[in-house]
mmCIF file of the N, C-alpha and C atoms, coordinates in Angstrom:
data_MODEL
# 
_entry.id   MODEL 
# 
loop_
_atom_site.group_PDB 
_atom_site.id 
_atom_site.type_symbol 
_atom_site.label_atom_id 
_atom_site.label_alt_id 
_atom_site.label_comp_id 
_atom_site.label_asym_id 
_atom_site.label_entity_id 
_atom_site.label_seq_id 
_atom_site.pdbx_PDB_ins_code 
_atom_site.Cartn_x 
_atom_site.Cartn_y 
_atom_site.Cartn_z 
_atom_site.occupancy 
_atom_site.B_iso_or_equiv 
_atom_site.pdbx_formal_charge 
_atom_site.auth_seq_id 
_atom_site.auth_comp_id 
_atom_site.auth_asym_id 
_atom_site.auth_atom_id 
_atom_site.pdbx_PDB_model_num 
ATOM 1   N N  . UNK A 1 1  ? 64.146 104.255 -76.688 1.00 0.00 ? 1  UNK A N  1 
ATOM 2   C CA . UNK A 1 1  ? 62.725 104.025 -76.671 1.00 0.00 ? 1  UNK A CA 1 
ATOM 3   C C  . UNK A 1 1  ? 62.349 103.350 -75.349 1.00 0.00 ? 1  UNK A C  1 
ATOM 4   N N  . UNK A 1 2  ? 61.427 103.921 -74.654 1.00 0.00 ? 2  UNK A N  1 
ATOM 5   C CA . UNK A 1 2  ? 60.991 103.376 -73.373 1.00 0.00 ? 2  UNK A CA 1 
ATOM 6   C C  . UNK A 1 2  ? 60.073 102.176 -73.595 1.00 0.00 ? 2  UNK A C  1 
ATOM 7   N N  . UNK A 1 3  ? 60.219 101.191 -72.749 1.00 0.00 ? 3  UNK A N  1 
ATOM 8   C CA . UNK A 1 3  ? 59.366 100.006 -72.833 1.00 0.00 ? 3  UNK A CA 1 
ATOM 9   C C  . UNK A 1 3  ? 58.254 100.132 -71.807 1.00 0.00 ? 3  UNK A C  1 
ATOM 10  N N  . UNK A 1 4  ? 57.123 99.549  -72.150 1.00 0.00 ? 4  UNK A N  1 
ATOM 11  C CA . UNK A 1 4  ? 56.004 99.506  -71.234 1.00 0.00 ? 4  UNK A CA 1 
ATOM 12  C C  . UNK A 1 4  ? 55.480 98.079  -71.163 1.00 0.00 ? 4  UNK A C  1 
ATOM 13  N N  . UNK A 1 5  ? 54.936 97.740  -70.006 1.00 0.00 ? 5  UNK A N  1 
ATOM 14  C CA . UNK A 1 5  ? 54.363 96.423  -69.783 1.00 0.00 ? 5  UNK A CA 1 
ATOM 15  C C  . UNK A 1 5  ? 52.890 96.604  -69.437 1.00 0.00 ? 5  UNK A C  1 
ATOM 16  N N  . UNK A 1 6  ? 52.037 95.839  -70.096 1.00 0.00 ? 6  UNK A N  1 
ATOM 17  C CA . UNK A 1 6  ? 50.618 95.853  -69.742 1.00 0.00 ? 6  UNK A CA 1 
ATOM 18  C C  . UNK A 1 6  ? 50.293 94.544  -69.032 1.00 0.00 ? 6  UNK A C  1 
ATOM 19  N N  . UNK A 1 7  ? 49.385 94.628  -68.083 1.00 0.00 ? 7  UNK A N  1 
ATOM 20  C CA . UNK A 1 7  ? 48.966 93.439  -67.343 1.00 0.00 ? 7  UNK A CA 1 
ATOM 21  C C  . UNK A 1 7  ? 47.637 93.705  -66.670 1.00 0.00 ? 7  UNK A C  1 
ATOM 22  N N  . UNK A 1 8  ? 46.999 92.636  -66.251 1.00 0.00 ? 8  UNK A N  1 
ATOM 23  C CA . UNK A 1 8  ? 45.772 92.729  -65.463 1.00 0.00 ? 8  UNK A CA 1 
ATOM 24  C C  . UNK A 1 8  ? 46.084 92.196  -64.076 1.00 0.00 ? 8  UNK A C  1 
ATOM 25  N N  . UNK A 1 9  ? 45.643 92.930  -63.071 1.00 0.00 ? 9  UNK A N  1 
ATOM 26  C CA . UNK A 1 9  ? 45.825 92.473  -61.695 1.00 0.00 ? 9  UNK A CA 1 
ATOM 27  C C  . UNK A 1 9  ? 44.483 92.540  -61.006 1.00 0.00 ? 9  UNK A C  1 
ATOM 28  N N  . UNK A 1 10 ? 43.974 91.365  -60.665 1.00 0.00 ? 10 UNK A N  1 
ATOM 29  C CA . UNK A 1 10 ? 42.667 91.228  -60.021 1.00 0.00 ? 10 UNK A CA 1 
ATOM 30  C C  . UNK A 1 10 ? 41.585 91.961  -60.809 1.00 0.00 ? 10 UNK A C  1 
ATOM 31  N N  . UNK A 1 11 ? 41.636 91.768  -62.128 1.00 0.00 ? 11 UNK A N  1 
ATOM 32  C CA . UNK A 1 11 ? 40.597 92.312  -62.997 1.00 0.00 ? 11 UNK A CA 1 
ATOM 33  C C  . UNK A 1 11 ? 40.804 93.728  -63.491 1.00 0.00 ? 11 UNK A C  1 
ATOM 34  N N  . UNK A 1 12 ? 41.832 94.416  -63.012 1.00 0.00 ? 12 UNK A N  1 
ATOM 35  C CA . UNK A 1 12 ? 42.083 95.789  -63.444 1.00 0.00 ? 12 UNK A CA 1 
ATOM 36  C C  . UNK A 1 12 ? 43.272 95.818  -64.399 1.00 0.00 ? 12 UNK A C  1 
ATOM 37  N N  . UNK A 1 13 ? 43.079 96.399  -65.564 1.00 0.00 ? 13 UNK A N  1 
ATOM 38  C CA . UNK A 1 13 ? 44.128 96.515  -66.577 1.00 0.00 ? 13 UNK A CA 1 
ATOM 39  C C  . UNK A 1 13 ? 45.051 97.665  -66.209 1.00 0.00 ? 13 UNK A C  1 
ATOM 40  N N  . UNK A 1 14 ? 46.371 97.429  -66.267 1.00 0.00 ? 14 UNK A N  1 
ATOM 41  C CA . UNK A 1 14 ? 47.353 98.452  -65.899 1.00 0.00 ? 14 UNK A CA 1 
ATOM 42  C C  . UNK A 1 14 ? 48.509 98.437  -66.882 1.00 0.00 ? 14 UNK A C  1 
ATOM 43  N N  . UNK A 1 15 ? 49.203 99.569  -66.983 1.00 0.00 ? 15 UNK A N  1 
ATOM 44  C CA . UNK A 1 15 ? 50.389 99.707  -67.820 1.00 0.00 ? 15 UNK A CA 1 
ATOM 45  C C  . UNK A 1 15 ? 51.461 100.393 -66.976 1.00 0.00 ? 15 UNK A C  1 
ATOM 46  N N  . UNK A 1 16 ? 52.682 99.813  -66.984 1.00 0.00 ? 16 UNK A N  1 
ATOM 47  C CA . UNK A 1 16 ? 53.788 100.387 -66.218 1.00 0.00 ? 16 UNK A CA 1 
ATOM 48  C C  . UNK A 1 16 ? 55.016 100.527 -67.111 1.00 0.00 ? 16 UNK A C  1 
ATOM 49  N N  . UNK A 1 17 ? 55.940 101.368 -66.685 1.00 0.00 ? 17 UNK A N  1 
ATOM 50  C CA . UNK A 1 17 ? 57.217 101.506 -67.380 1.00 0.00 ? 17 UNK A CA 1 
ATOM 51  C C  . UNK A 1 17 ? 58.113 100.332 -66.993 1.00 0.00 ? 17 UNK A C  1 
ATOM 52  N N  . UNK A 1 18 ? 58.956 99.904  -67.925 1.00 0.00 ? 18 UNK A N  1 
ATOM 53  C CA . UNK A 1 18 ? 59.835 98.771  -67.686 1.00 0.00 ? 18 UNK A CA 1 
ATOM 54  C C  . UNK A 1 18 ? 61.251 99.109  -68.128 1.00 0.00 ? 18 UNK A C  1 
ATOM 55  N N  . UNK A 1 19 ? 62.231 98.680  -67.319 1.00 0.00 ? 19 UNK A N  1 
ATOM 56  C CA . UNK A 1 19 ? 63.634 98.875  -67.659 1.00 0.00 ? 19 UNK A CA 1 
ATOM 57  C C  . UNK A 1 19 ? 64.419 97.647  -67.202 1.00 0.00 ? 19 UNK A C  1 
ATOM 58  N N  . UNK A 1 20 ? 65.278 97.145  -68.090 1.00 0.00 ? 20 UNK A N  1 
ATOM 59  C CA . UNK A 1 20 ? 66.126 96.016  -67.719 1.00 0.00 ? 20 UNK A CA 1 
ATOM 60  C C  . UNK A 1 20 ? 67.176 96.413  -66.680 1.00 0.00 ? 20 UNK A C  1 
ATOM 61  N N  . UNK A 1 21 ? 67.387 97.699  -66.476 1.00 0.00 ? 21 UNK A N  1 
ATOM 62  C CA . UNK A 1 21 ? 68.303 98.161  -65.433 1.00 0.00 ? 21 UNK A CA 1 
ATOM 63  C C  . UNK A 1 21 ? 67.754 97.857  -64.045 1.00 0.00 ? 21 UNK A C  1 
ATOM 64  N N  . UNK A 1 22 ? 66.439 97.878  -63.921 1.00 0.00 ? 22 UNK A N  1 
ATOM 65  C CA . UNK A 1 22 ? 65.806 97.672  -62.612 1.00 0.00 ? 22 UNK A CA 1 
ATOM 66  C C  . UNK A 1 22 ? 65.285 96.258  -62.389 1.00 0.00 ? 22 UNK A C  1 
ATOM 67  N N  . UNK A 1 23 ? 64.830 95.606  -63.468 1.00 0.00 ? 23 UNK A N  1 
ATOM 68  C CA . UNK A 1 23 ? 64.160 94.314  -63.328 1.00 0.00 ? 23 UNK A CA 1 
ATOM 69  C C  . UNK A 1 23 ? 64.771 93.274  -64.263 1.00 0.00 ? 23 UNK A C  1 
ATOM 70  N N  . UNK A 1 24 ? 64.737 92.036  -63.822 1.00 0.00 ? 24 UNK A N  1 
ATOM 71  C CA . UNK A 1 24 ? 65.251 90.916  -64.613 1.00 0.00 ? 24 UNK A CA 1 
ATOM 72  C C  . UNK A 1 24 ? 64.280 90.536  -65.726 1.00 0.00 ? 24 UNK A C  1 
ATOM 73  N N  . UNK A 1 25 ? 62.976 90.568  -65.424 1.00 0.00 ? 25 UNK A N  1 
ATOM 74  C CA . UNK A 1 25 ? 61.973 90.220  -66.426 1.00 0.00 ? 25 UNK A CA 1 
ATOM 75  C C  . UNK A 1 25 ? 60.647 90.906  -66.126 1.00 0.00 ? 25 UNK A C  1 
ATOM 76  N N  . UNK A 1 26 ? 59.672 90.657  -66.974 1.00 0.00 ? 26 UNK A N  1 
ATOM 77  C CA . UNK A 1 26 ? 58.350 91.278  -66.841 1.00 0.00 ? 26 UNK A CA 1 
ATOM 78  C C  . UNK A 1 26 ? 57.681 90.936  -65.511 1.00 0.00 ? 26 UNK A C  1 
ATOM 79  N N  . UNK A 1 27 ? 57.849 89.702  -65.088 1.00 0.00 ? 27 UNK A N  1 
ATOM 80  C CA . UNK A 1 27 ? 57.180 89.234  -63.885 1.00 0.00 ? 27 UNK A CA 1 
ATOM 81  C C  . UNK A 1 27 ? 57.673 89.964  -62.637 1.00 0.00 ? 27 UNK A C  1 
ATOM 82  N N  . UNK A 1 28 ? 58.969 90.194  -62.552 1.00 0.00 ? 28 UNK A N  1 
ATOM 83  C CA . UNK A 1 28 ? 59.504 90.950  -61.420 1.00 0.00 ? 28 UNK A CA 1 
ATOM 84  C C  . UNK A 1 28 ? 58.980 92.382  -61.434 1.00 0.00 ? 28 UNK A C  1 
ATOM 85  N N  . UNK A 1 29 ? 58.847 92.966  -62.612 1.00 0.00 ? 29 UNK A N  1 
ATOM 86  C CA . UNK A 1 29 ? 58.373 94.346  -62.725 1.00 0.00 ? 29 UNK A CA 1 
ATOM 87  C C  . UNK A 1 29 ? 56.930 94.490  -62.258 1.00 0.00 ? 29 UNK A C  1 
ATOM 88  N N  . UNK A 1 30 ? 56.061 93.580  -62.687 1.00 0.00 ? 30 UNK A N  1 
ATOM 89  C CA . UNK A 1 30 ? 54.654 93.700  -62.290 1.00 0.00 ? 30 UNK A CA 1 
ATOM 90  C C  . UNK A 1 30 ? 54.470 93.401  -60.806 1.00 0.00 ? 30 UNK A C  1 
ATOM 91  N N  . UNK A 1 31 ? 55.245 92.475  -60.272 1.00 0.00 ? 31 UNK A N  1 
ATOM 92  C CA . UNK A 1 31 ? 55.163 92.178  -58.837 1.00 0.00 ? 31 UNK A CA 1 
ATOM 93  C C  . UNK A 1 31 ? 55.626 93.381  -58.020 1.00 0.00 ? 31 UNK A C  1 
ATOM 94  N N  . UNK A 1 32 ? 56.694 94.033  -58.450 1.00 0.00 ? 32 UNK A N  1 
ATOM 95  C CA . UNK A 1 32 ? 57.177 95.222  -57.748 1.00 0.00 ? 32 UNK A CA 1 
ATOM 96  C C  . UNK A 1 32 ? 56.153 96.348  -57.820 1.00 0.00 ? 32 UNK A C  1 
ATOM 97  N N  . UNK A 1 33 ? 55.486 96.484  -58.949 1.00 0.00 ? 33 UNK A N  1 
ATOM 98  C CA . UNK A 1 33 ? 54.469 97.531  -59.099 1.00 0.00 ? 33 UNK A CA 1 
ATOM 99  C C  . UNK A 1 33 ? 53.301 97.314  -58.145 1.00 0.00 ? 33 UNK A C  1 
ATOM 100 N N  . UNK A 1 34 ? 53.007 96.059  -57.838 1.00 0.00 ? 34 UNK A N  1 
ATOM 101 C CA . UNK A 1 34 ? 51.903 95.750  -56.919 1.00 0.00 ? 34 UNK A CA 1 
ATOM 102 C C  . UNK A 1 34 ? 52.370 95.523  -55.488 1.00 0.00 ? 34 UNK A C  1 
ATOM 103 N N  . UNK A 1 35 ? 53.662 95.630  -55.236 1.00 0.00 ? 35 UNK A N  1 
ATOM 104 C CA . UNK A 1 35 ? 54.197 95.495  -53.882 1.00 0.00 ? 35 UNK A CA 1 
ATOM 105 C C  . UNK A 1 35 ? 54.244 94.064  -53.378 1.00 0.00 ? 35 UNK A C  1 
ATOM 106 N N  . UNK A 1 36 ? 54.436 93.117  -54.256 1.00 0.00 ? 36 UNK A N  1 
ATOM 107 C CA . UNK A 1 36 ? 54.473 91.704  -53.877 1.00 0.00 ? 36 UNK A CA 1 
ATOM 108 C C  . UNK A 1 36 ? 55.921 91.250  -53.731 1.00 0.00 ? 36 UNK A C  1 
ATOM 109 N N  . UNK A 1 37 ? 56.219 90.582  -52.611 1.00 0.00 ? 37 UNK A N  1 
ATOM 110 C CA . UNK A 1 37 ? 57.563 90.058  -52.348 1.00 0.00 ? 37 UNK A CA 1 
ATOM 111 C C  . UNK A 1 37 ? 57.730 88.717  -53.056 1.00 0.00 ? 37 UNK A C  1 
ATOM 112 N N  . UNK A 1 38 ? 58.753 88.607  -53.884 1.00 0.00 ? 38 UNK A N  1 
ATOM 113 C CA . UNK A 1 38 ? 58.986 87.402  -54.668 1.00 0.00 ? 38 UNK A CA 1 
ATOM 114 C C  . UNK A 1 38 ? 60.116 86.527  -54.134 1.00 0.00 ? 38 UNK A C  1 
ATOM 115 N N  . UNK A 1 39 ? 60.534 86.715  -52.911 1.00 0.00 ? 39 UNK A N  1 
ATOM 116 C CA . UNK A 1 39 ? 61.667 85.970  -52.363 1.00 0.00 ? 39 UNK A CA 1 
ATOM 117 C C  . UNK A 1 39 ? 61.445 84.460  -52.431 1.00 0.00 ? 39 UNK A C  1 
ATOM 118 N N  . UNK A 1 40 ? 60.320 83.981  -51.943 1.00 0.00 ? 40 UNK A N  1 
ATOM 119 C CA . UNK A 1 40 ? 60.036 82.547  -51.953 1.00 0.00 ? 40 UNK A CA 1 
ATOM 120 C C  . UNK A 1 40 ? 59.850 82.035  -53.379 1.00 0.00 ? 40 UNK A C  1 
ATOM 121 N N  . UNK A 1 41 ? 59.189 82.817  -54.211 1.00 0.00 ? 41 UNK A N  1 
ATOM 122 C CA . UNK A 1 41 ? 58.982 82.435  -55.609 1.00 0.00 ? 41 UNK A CA 1 
ATOM 123 C C  . UNK A 1 41 ? 60.313 82.271  -56.339 1.00 0.00 ? 41 UNK A C  1 
ATOM 124 N N  . UNK A 1 42 ? 61.215 83.228  -56.170 1.00 0.00 ? 42 UNK A N  1 
ATOM 125 C CA . UNK A 1 42 ? 62.509 83.173  -56.855 1.00 0.00 ? 42 UNK A CA 1 
ATOM 126 C C  . UNK A 1 42 ? 63.360 82.003  -56.375 1.00 0.00 ? 42 UNK A C  1 
ATOM 127 N N  . UNK A 1 43 ? 63.269 81.679  -55.087 1.00 0.00 ? 43 UNK A N  1 
ATOM 128 C CA . UNK A 1 43 ? 64.010 80.530  -54.552 1.00 0.00 ? 43 UNK A CA 1 
ATOM 129 C C  . UNK A 1 43 ? 63.496 79.229  -55.175 1.00 0.00 ? 43 UNK A C  1 
ATOM 130 N N  . UNK A 1 44 ? 62.183 79.082  -55.285 1.00 0.00 ? 44 UNK A N  1 
ATOM 131 C CA . UNK A 1 44 ? 61.606 77.879  -55.882 1.00 0.00 ? 44 UNK A CA 1 
ATOM 132 C C  . UNK A 1 44 ? 61.921 77.810  -57.379 1.00 0.00 ? 44 UNK A C  1 
ATOM 133 N N  . UNK A 1 45 ? 61.882 78.951  -58.054 1.00 0.00 ? 45 UNK A N  1 
ATOM 134 C CA . UNK A 1 45 ? 62.201 78.981  -59.472 1.00 0.00 ? 45 UNK A CA 1 
ATOM 135 C C  . UNK A 1 45 ? 63.658 78.560  -59.713 1.00 0.00 ? 45 UNK A C  1 
ATOM 136 N N  . UNK A 1 46 ? 64.558 78.983  -58.837 1.00 0.00 ? 46 UNK A N  1 
ATOM 137 C CA . UNK A 1 46 ? 65.964 78.599  -58.942 1.00 0.00 ? 46 UNK A CA 1 
ATOM 138 C C  . UNK A 1 46 ? 66.132 77.087  -58.777 1.00 0.00 ? 46 UNK A C  1 
ATOM 139 N N  . UNK A 1 47 ? 65.394 76.505  -57.826 1.00 0.00 ? 47 UNK A N  1 
ATOM 140 C CA . UNK A 1 47 ? 65.435 75.059  -57.638 1.00 0.00 ? 47 UNK A CA 1 
ATOM 141 C C  . UNK A 1 47 ? 64.916 74.328  -58.868 1.00 0.00 ? 47 UNK A C  1 
ATOM 142 N N  . UNK A 1 48 ? 63.842 74.849  -59.452 1.00 0.00 ? 48 UNK A N  1 
ATOM 143 C CA . UNK A 1 48 ? 63.296 74.234  -60.658 1.00 0.00 ? 48 UNK A CA 1 
ATOM 144 C C  . UNK A 1 48 ? 64.283 74.290  -61.818 1.00 0.00 ? 48 UNK A C  1 
ATOM 145 N N  . UNK A 1 49 ? 64.969 75.418  -61.959 1.00 0.00 ? 49 UNK A N  1 
ATOM 146 C CA . UNK A 1 49 ? 65.966 75.550  -63.025 1.00 0.00 ? 49 UNK A CA 1 
ATOM 147 C C  . UNK A 1 49 ? 67.069 74.504  -62.893 1.00 0.00 ? 49 UNK A C  1 
ATOM 148 N N  . UNK A 1 50 ? 67.409 74.174  -61.659 1.00 0.00 ? 50 UNK A N  1 
ATOM 149 C CA . UNK A 1 50 ? 68.480 73.214  -61.422 1.00 0.00 ? 50 UNK A CA 1 
ATOM 150 C C  . UNK A 1 50 ? 68.027 71.770  -61.628 1.00 0.00 ? 50 UNK A C  1 
ATOM 151 N N  . UNK A 1 51 ? 66.762 71.483  -61.388 1.00 0.00 ? 51 UNK A N  1 
ATOM 152 C CA . UNK A 1 51 ? 66.305 70.096  -61.430 1.00 0.00 ? 51 UNK A CA 1 
ATOM 153 C C  . UNK A 1 51 ? 65.448 69.740  -62.642 1.00 0.00 ? 51 UNK A C  1 
ATOM 154 N N  . UNK A 1 52 ? 64.819 70.708  -63.265 1.00 0.00 ? 52 UNK A N  1 
ATOM 155 C CA . UNK A 1 52 ? 63.919 70.416  -64.387 1.00 0.00 ? 52 UNK A CA 1 
ATOM 156 C C  . UNK A 1 52 ? 64.699 69.999  -65.624 1.00 0.00 ? 52 UNK A C  1 
ATOM 157 N N  . UNK A 1 53 ? 64.132 69.084  -66.372 1.00 0.00 ? 53 UNK A N  1 
ATOM 158 C CA . UNK A 1 53 ? 64.784 68.602  -67.590 1.00 0.00 ? 53 UNK A CA 1 
ATOM 159 C C  . UNK A 1 53 ? 64.552 69.545  -68.766 1.00 0.00 ? 53 UNK A C  1 
ATOM 160 N N  . UNK A 1 54 ? 63.491 70.330  -68.704 1.00 0.00 ? 54 UNK A N  1 
ATOM 161 C CA . UNK A 1 54 ? 63.222 71.284  -69.778 1.00 0.00 ? 54 UNK A CA 1 
ATOM 162 C C  . UNK A 1 54 ? 62.720 72.608  -69.193 1.00 0.00 ? 54 UNK A C  1 
ATOM 163 N N  . UNK A 1 55 ? 62.811 73.646  -69.977 1.00 0.00 ? 55 UNK A N  1 
ATOM 164 C CA . UNK A 1 55 ? 62.425 74.980  -69.508 1.00 0.00 ? 55 UNK A CA 1 
ATOM 165 C C  . UNK A 1 55 ? 60.920 75.165  -69.444 1.00 0.00 ? 55 UNK A C  1 
ATOM 166 N N  . UNK A 1 56 ? 60.173 74.265  -70.037 1.00 0.00 ? 56 UNK A N  1 
ATOM 167 C CA . UNK A 1 56 ? 58.716 74.366  -70.012 1.00 0.00 ? 56 UNK A CA 1 
ATOM 168 C C  . UNK A 1 56 ? 58.176 74.249  -68.585 1.00 0.00 ? 56 UNK A C  1 
ATOM 169 N N  . UNK A 1 57 ? 58.825 73.456  -67.759 1.00 0.00 ? 57 UNK A N  1 
ATOM 170 C CA . UNK A 1 57 ? 58.392 73.293  -66.372 1.00 0.00 ? 57 UNK A CA 1 
ATOM 171 C C  . UNK A 1 57 ? 58.531 74.606  -65.612 1.00 0.00 ? 57 UNK A C  1 
ATOM 172 N N  . UNK A 1 58 ? 59.607 75.321  -65.859 1.00 0.00 ? 58 UNK A N  1 
ATOM 173 C CA . UNK A 1 58 ? 59.839 76.605  -65.186 1.00 0.00 ? 58 UNK A CA 1 
ATOM 174 C C  . UNK A 1 58 ? 58.821 77.638  -65.669 1.00 0.00 ? 58 UNK A C  1 
ATOM 175 N N  . UNK A 1 59 ? 58.594 77.673  -66.970 1.00 0.00 ? 59 UNK A N  1 
ATOM 176 C CA . UNK A 1 59 ? 57.624 78.622  -67.532 1.00 0.00 ? 59 UNK A CA 1 
ATOM 177 C C  . UNK A 1 59 ? 56.219 78.327  -67.001 1.00 0.00 ? 59 UNK A C  1 
ATOM 178 N N  . UNK A 1 60 ? 55.859 77.063  -66.941 1.00 0.00 ? 60 UNK A N  1 
ATOM 179 C CA . UNK A 1 60 ? 54.549 76.668  -66.432 1.00 0.00 ? 60 UNK A CA 1 
ATOM 180 C C  . UNK A 1 60 ? 54.394 77.063  -64.966 1.00 0.00 ? 60 UNK A C  1 
ATOM 181 N N  . UNK A 1 61 ? 55.425 76.834  -64.160 1.00 0.00 ? 61 UNK A N  1 
ATOM 182 C CA . UNK A 1 61 ? 55.396 77.218  -62.748 1.00 0.00 ? 61 UNK A CA 1 
ATOM 183 C C  . UNK A 1 61 ? 55.198 78.729  -62.604 1.00 0.00 ? 61 UNK A C  1 
ATOM 184 N N  . UNK A 1 62 ? 55.934 79.496  -63.393 1.00 0.00 ? 62 UNK A N  1 
ATOM 185 C CA . UNK A 1 62 ? 55.852 80.952  -63.339 1.00 0.00 ? 62 UNK A CA 1 
ATOM 186 C C  . UNK A 1 62 ? 54.435 81.426  -63.688 1.00 0.00 ? 62 UNK A C  1 
ATOM 187 N N  . UNK A 1 63 ? 53.883 80.917  -64.780 1.00 0.00 ? 63 UNK A N  1 
ATOM 188 C CA . UNK A 1 63 ? 52.549 81.341  -65.210 1.00 0.00 ? 63 UNK A CA 1 
ATOM 189 C C  . UNK A 1 63 ? 51.472 80.954  -64.198 1.00 0.00 ? 63 UNK A C  1 
ATOM 190 N N  . UNK A 1 64 ? 51.559 79.741  -63.661 1.00 0.00 ? 64 UNK A N  1 
ATOM 191 C CA . UNK A 1 64 ? 50.569 79.293  -62.683 1.00 0.00 ? 64 UNK A CA 1 
ATOM 192 C C  . UNK A 1 64 ? 50.651 80.089  -61.385 1.00 0.00 ? 64 UNK A C  1 
ATOM 193 N N  . UNK A 1 65 ? 51.860 80.350  -60.917 1.00 0.00 ? 65 UNK A N  1 
ATOM 194 C CA . UNK A 1 65 ? 52.032 81.093  -59.666 1.00 0.00 ? 65 UNK A CA 1 
ATOM 195 C C  . UNK A 1 65 ? 51.512 82.515  -59.799 1.00 0.00 ? 65 UNK A C  1 
ATOM 196 N N  . UNK A 1 66 ? 51.844 83.183  -60.887 1.00 0.00 ? 66 UNK A N  1 
ATOM 197 C CA . UNK A 1 66 ? 51.370 84.550  -61.076 1.00 0.00 ? 66 UNK A CA 1 
ATOM 198 C C  . UNK A 1 66 ? 49.861 84.597  -61.295 1.00 0.00 ? 66 UNK A C  1 
ATOM 199 N N  . UNK A 1 67 ? 49.316 83.565  -61.905 1.00 0.00 ? 67 UNK A N  1 
ATOM 200 C CA . UNK A 1 67 ? 47.868 83.491  -62.065 1.00 0.00 ? 67 UNK A CA 1 
ATOM 201 C C  . UNK A 1 67 ? 47.184 83.381  -60.702 1.00 0.00 ? 67 UNK A C  1 
ATOM 202 N N  . UNK A 1 68 ? 47.762 82.577  -59.806 1.00 0.00 ? 68 UNK A N  1 
ATOM 203 C CA . UNK A 1 68 ? 47.209 82.434  -58.450 1.00 0.00 ? 68 UNK A CA 1 
ATOM 204 C C  . UNK A 1 68 ? 47.302 83.746  -57.662 1.00 0.00 ? 68 UNK A C  1 
ATOM 205 N N  . UNK A 1 69 ? 48.327 84.553  -57.955 1.00 0.00 ? 69 UNK A N  1 
ATOM 206 C CA . UNK A 1 69 ? 48.486 85.853  -57.294 1.00 0.00 ? 69 UNK A CA 1 
ATOM 207 C C  . UNK A 1 69 ? 47.468 86.872  -57.795 1.00 0.00 ? 69 UNK A C  1 
ATOM 208 N N  . UNK A 1 70 ? 46.859 86.611  -58.950 1.00 0.00 ? 70 UNK A N  1 
ATOM 209 C CA . UNK A 1 70 ? 45.865 87.528  -59.489 1.00 0.00 ? 70 UNK A CA 1 
ATOM 210 C C  . UNK A 1 70 ? 46.284 88.243  -60.758 1.00 0.00 ? 70 UNK A C  1 
ATOM 211 N N  . UNK A 1 71 ? 47.440 87.859  -61.325 1.00 0.00 ? 71 UNK A N  1 
ATOM 212 C CA . UNK A 1 71 ? 47.931 88.495  -62.551 1.00 0.00 ? 71 UNK A CA 1 
ATOM 213 C C  . UNK A 1 71 ? 47.421 87.748  -63.778 1.00 0.00 ? 71 UNK A C  1 
ATOM 214 N N  . UNK A 1 72 ? 47.256 88.496  -64.868 1.00 0.00 ? 72 UNK A N  1 
ATOM 215 C CA . UNK A 1 72 ? 46.890 87.898  -66.153 1.00 0.00 ? 72 UNK A CA 1 
ATOM 216 C C  . UNK A 1 72 ? 47.388 88.796  -67.272 1.00 0.00 ? 72 UNK A C  1 
ATOM 217 N N  . UNK A 1 73 ? 47.559 88.223  -68.441 1.00 0.00 ? 73 UNK A N  1 
ATOM 218 C CA . UNK A 1 73 ? 47.901 88.973  -69.659 1.00 0.00 ? 73 UNK A CA 1 
ATOM 219 C C  . UNK A 1 73 ? 49.132 89.860  -69.503 1.00 0.00 ? 73 UNK A C  1 
ATOM 220 N N  . UNK A 1 74 ? 50.209 89.332  -68.974 1.00 0.00 ? 74 UNK A N  1 
ATOM 221 C CA . UNK A 1 74 ? 51.449 90.102  -68.808 1.00 0.00 ? 74 UNK A CA 1 
ATOM 222 C C  . UNK A 1 74 ? 52.199 90.093  -70.136 1.00 0.00 ? 74 UNK A C  1 
ATOM 223 N N  . UNK A 1 75 ? 52.430 91.293  -70.690 1.00 0.00 ? 75 UNK A N  1 
ATOM 224 C CA . UNK A 1 75 ? 53.104 91.383  -71.987 1.00 0.00 ? 75 UNK A CA 1 
ATOM 225 C C  . UNK A 1 75 ? 53.667 92.779  -72.204 1.00 0.00 ? 75 UNK A C  1 
ATOM 226 N N  . UNK A 1 76 ? 54.665 92.858  -73.087 1.00 0.00 ? 76 UNK A N  1 
ATOM 227 C CA . UNK A 1 76 ? 55.165 94.162  -73.495 1.00 0.00 ? 76 UNK A CA 1 
ATOM 228 C C  . UNK A 1 76 ? 54.111 94.854  -74.350 1.00 0.00 ? 76 UNK A C  1 
ATOM 229 N N  . UNK A 1 77 ? 54.044 96.173  -74.246 1.00 0.00 ? 77 UNK A N  1 
ATOM 230 C CA . UNK A 1 77 ? 53.157 96.958  -75.097 1.00 0.00 ? 77 UNK A CA 1 
ATOM 231 C C  . UNK A 1 77 ? 53.873 97.160  -76.421 1.00 0.00 ? 77 UNK A C  1 
ATOM 232 N N  . UNK A 1 78 ? 53.225 96.805  -77.486 1.00 0.00 ? 78 UNK A N  1 
ATOM 233 C CA . UNK A 1 78 ? 53.805 96.995  -78.817 1.00 0.00 ? 78 UNK A CA 1 
ATOM 234 C C  . UNK A 1 78 ? 53.350 98.330  -79.369 1.00 0.00 ? 78 UNK A C  1 
ATOM 235 N N  . UNK A 1 79 ? 54.323 99.085  -79.816 1.00 0.00 ? 79 UNK A N  1 
ATOM 236 C CA . UNK A 1 79 ? 54.003 100.367 -80.430 1.00 0.00 ? 79 UNK A CA 1 
ATOM 237 C C  . UNK A 1 79 ? 53.915 100.173 -81.933 1.00 0.00 ? 79 UNK A C  1 
ATOM 238 N N  . UNK A 1 80 ? 52.943 100.802 -82.536 1.00 0.00 ? 80 UNK A N  1 
ATOM 239 C CA . UNK A 1 80 ? 52.787 100.718 -83.981 1.00 0.00 ? 80 UNK A CA 1 
ATOM 240 C C  . UNK A 1 80 ? 53.647 101.805 -84.634 1.00 0.00 ? 80 UNK A C  1 
ATOM 241 N N  . UNK A 1 81 ? 54.709 101.408 -85.315 1.00 0.00 ? 81 UNK A N  1 
ATOM 242 C CA . UNK A 1 81 ? 55.542 102.413 -85.955 1.00 0.00 ? 81 UNK A CA 1 
ATOM 243 C C  . UNK A 1 81 ? 54.790 103.055 -87.130 1.00 0.00 ? 81 UNK A C  1 
ATOM 244 N N  . UNK A 1 82 ? 54.850 104.361 -87.198 1.00 0.00 ? 82 UNK A N  1 
ATOM 245 C CA . UNK A 1 82 ? 54.187 105.074 -88.282 1.00 0.00 ? 82 UNK A CA 1 
ATOM 246 C C  . UNK A 1 82 ? 55.144 105.173 -89.446 1.00 0.00 ? 82 UNK A C  1 
ATOM 247 N N  . UNK A 1 83 ? 54.706 104.699 -90.588 1.00 0.00 ? 83 UNK A N  1 
ATOM 248 C CA . UNK A 1 83 ? 55.566 104.744 -91.762 1.00 0.00 ? 83 UNK A CA 1 
ATOM 249 C C  . UNK A 1 83 ? 54.964 105.599 -92.841 1.00 0.00 ? 83 UNK A C  1 
# 
């Protein structure tokens, strides 16, 4: 079953294909779809993982940074199984 990710980028709603073979997480996939380089972001996230006492700090950093880039509502598309 193919996975899809929905997100908003600068006010436009988009849906892309997602594969764990190509991307580590949803955020990397949407950034790649928009052509955004995450080198500096990933370096800072790695530093936070090493120094933060809880994972909430890393999650908060990720959400705030992507919000500043213009992303919103990043989530997997849920398919309704027909029964």
